[in-house]
DOTI-809938 format. One record per residue (C-alpha): x, y, z; residue in one letter. Coordinates in steps of 0.25 Angstrom, whole numbers, plus 2048, in hexadecimal, padded with zeros to 3 digits. Layout:
XYZA;...
//
This chain:
BA5E1DB0EM;BACE28B07F;BA2E2CAFCY;BA9E39AF8N;BB7E32AF6L;BB0E27AEFK;BA9E31AE6A;BB6E39AE3E;BBDE2CAE0M;BB2E29AD6A;BB3E37ACFR;BC2E35ACEE;BC1E27AC9K;BC9E22AD5I;BC7E14AD9T;BC9E0FAE7I;BD4E06AE0K;BDBE12ADAL;BDAE1BAE7L;BE0E0FAEEA;BECE0EAE5E;BEEE1DAE5R;BEEE1FAF4T;BF4E11AF8G;BE8E0DB00I;BE4DFFAFES;BD8DFDAF5Y;BD0DF5B00K;BD4DFEB0BS;BD0E0BB02L;BC2E04AFFK;BBFE01B0DR;BC3E10B11K;BBBE16B06I;BAFE0EB09S;BB0E12B18G;BB3E04B1ED;BC0E09B23T;BC6E17B26E;BD0E1EB1EF;BDEE22B24K;BE2E31B23K;BEDE2DB1AS;BE4E26B10E;BDAE32B10I;BE6E3BB0CV;BEAE31B01L;BDCE31AFBI;BDAE40AFCK;BE7E41AF3R;BE0E3AAE8E;BD4E44AE9F;BDBE52AEBP;BD0E5AAE6Q;BC6E55AF1Y;BC7E58B00S;BC8E4EB0BF;BBAE51B10C;BB4E4EB02L;BBBE41B00L;BB9E3CB0EY;BACE41B12T;BA0E37B10S;B92E3CB10P;B8AE38B1CS;B80E2DB1BP;B75E37B1CR;B7BE40B11D;B7CE34B07R;B6DE31B0AT;B69E3FB06R;B70E3EAF9S;B68E32AF4R;
//
């Protein structure tokens, strides 16, 4: 799961539906990819990054390890 991407989407008030419309990625496919069920294509990563120019690739696409998530609780 891409927690950082989801967090930045929430901060920017961008829903999966809106991001799908802006990038041309189908809603169903984008939802599966953000949840980690399927992998992003490189071209899709680039399209999404264009919607968040102020953030680095690493920030958007790096998810904390399960160990890191347990520490923050």
